C-alpha positions in Angstrom: -71.4 -50.0 -115.0 -72.6 -50.3 -111.3 -76.0 -48.7 -110.5 -78.6 -48.9 -107.8 -81.4 -51.2 -108.8 -84.9 -49.9 -109.3 -87.7 -51.9 -107.7 -88.4 -53.5 -111.1 -84.7 -54.5 -111.5 -84.6 -56.1 -108.1 -86.3 -59.1 -109.7 -83.1 -59.8 -111.6 -81.2 -59.8 -108.3 -83.8 -62.1 -106.7 -83.5 -64.6 -109.6 -79.7 -64.6 -109.4 -79.6 -64.9 -105.6 -82.0 -67.8 -105.8 -79.7 -69.6 -108.2 -77.0 -69.6 -105.5 -79.5 -70.4 -102.7 -78.8 -67.0 -101.1 -81.5 -65.3 -99.0 -84.0 -63.3 -100.9 -86.8 -62.9 -98.3 -86.0 -59.3 -97.5 -84.4 -57.8 -100.6 -87.4 -55.7 -101.3 -87.4 -54.1 -97.9 -86.6 -50.3 -97.7 -83.5 -50.7 -95.6 -81.7 -53.0 -98.2 -79.9 -51.1 -101.0 -79.2 -53.3 -104.0 -76.7 -52.5 -106.8 -76.3 -54.2 -110.1 -73.4 -54.6 -112.4 -74.4 -54.2 -116.0 -72.6 -54.6 -119.3 -74.6 -52.4 -121.6 -78.1 -53.5 -120.7 -77.1 -57.0 -119.5 -77.5 -57.6 -115.8 -74.4 -59.6 -114.7 -74.2 -59.3 -110.9 -75.5 -57.8 -107.7 -74.5 -56.7 -104.2 -76.5 -55.2 -101.4 -75.9 -53.3 -98.2 -77.7 -52.3 -95.1 -76.3 -49.2 -93.4 -76.4 -48.4 -89.7 -74.9 -45.6 -87.6 -71.9 -47.8 -86.6 -71.5 -50.3 -89.4 -72.5 -51.6 -92.9 -73.7 -55.1 -93.7 -72.5 -56.3 -97.1 -74.9 -58.8 -98.4 -76.4 -60.4 -101.5 -73.2 -60.6 -103.6 -73.7 -62.8 -106.6 -72.2 -63.0 -110.1 -73.6 -64.9 -113.0 -71.7 -68.1 -113.5 -70.3 -67.3 -116.9 -68.8 -64.0 -115.5 -67.5 -65.5 -112.2 -63.8 -65.1 -113.1 -64.0 -61.7 -114.6 -63.4 -59.6 -111.5 -66.9 -58.4 -111.2 -67.3 -59.6 -107.6 -64.2 -57.7 -106.6 -65.4 -54.6 -108.4 -68.7 -54.7 -106.5 -67.1 -55.3 -103.1 -64.7 -52.4 -103.8 -67.7 -50.3 -104.7 -69.2 -51.0 -101.3 -65.8 -50.4 -99.6 -65.5 -46.9 -101.2 -69.1 -46.2 -100.1 -68.3 -47.3 -96.5 -65.1 -45.2 -96.5 -67.0 -42.1 -97.5 -69.5 -42.8 -94.7 -67.0 -42.0 -91.8 -65.0 -45.2 -92.6 -67.7 -47.5 -91.2 -66.6 -51.1 -90.8 -68.2 -53.6 -93.2 -69.5 -56.9 -91.9 -70.7 -59.9 -93.9 -71.9 -63.4 -93.4 -70.8 -66.2 -95.6 -71.1 -70.0 -95.9 -68.6 -70.5 -98.7 -66.9 -67.4 -99.9 -64.5 -66.7 -97.0 -61.5 -67.4 -99.3 -62.6 -64.7 -101.7 -63.3 -62.1 -99.0 -60.0 -63.0 -97.1 -58.1 -62.2 -100.3 -59.5 -58.7 -100.4 -58.9 -57.9 -96.8 -61.8 -59.2 -94.8 -61.0 -60.9 -91.5 -63.0 -63.6 -89.7 -64.5 -62.5 -86.4 -66.7 -64.1 -83.8 -70.4 -63.6 -84.3 -70.7 -62.6 -80.7 -68.5 -59.6 -81.4 -70.8 -58.2 -84.1 -72.3 -54.8 -83.2 -75.9 -54.9 -82.0 -77.0 -53.2 -85.3 -75.7 -56.1 -87.3 -77.0 -58.8 -84.8 -80.4 -57.3 -85.1 -80.6 -57.7 -88.9 -82.9 -60.3 -90.4 -79.8 -61.6 -92.4 -77.9 -62.2 -89.1 -80.7 -63.4 -86.9 -82.9 -65.4 -89.2 -81.7 -65.9 -92.8 -78.1 -67.0 -92.4 -77.4 -70.1 -90.3 -75.5 -69.9 -87.1 -72.7 -71.8 -88.8 -72.2 -68.9 -91.3 -68.9 -67.1 -90.8 -68.9 -63.4 -89.8 -66.2 -61.4 -91.5 -65.2 -57.7 -91.1 -63.3 -55.1 -93.1 -62.0 -52.1 -91.2 -60.3 -49.0 -92.6 
């Protein structure tokens, strides 16, 4: 089951993201929506988004190691994709250091960081938390 994380449950996401050395500095901010994947009451994965008028930033995707090959990451990215489609088919952007192969397989295309919309460039994720060497990827509908 996928559900939006409560403030208390965001601690689970922070711990998981920390295990993968992914940014956690701003996951408690109001503009970051975090979702968790649960099997019964067991937290297995998370994904986040930041929504803007012209785009969505997918961020904070992590799956517990023992579940990594079960398709949970795909389910979470599809969940964000359905959400973006319902929001006037907004394009989804993401930054990655190591998961470009995964995202390419599900339709994301690499694009130049300089081509990111201003809304994405102004995020803490883009401007501070992810290195300039991180790849920018985009999914359009």
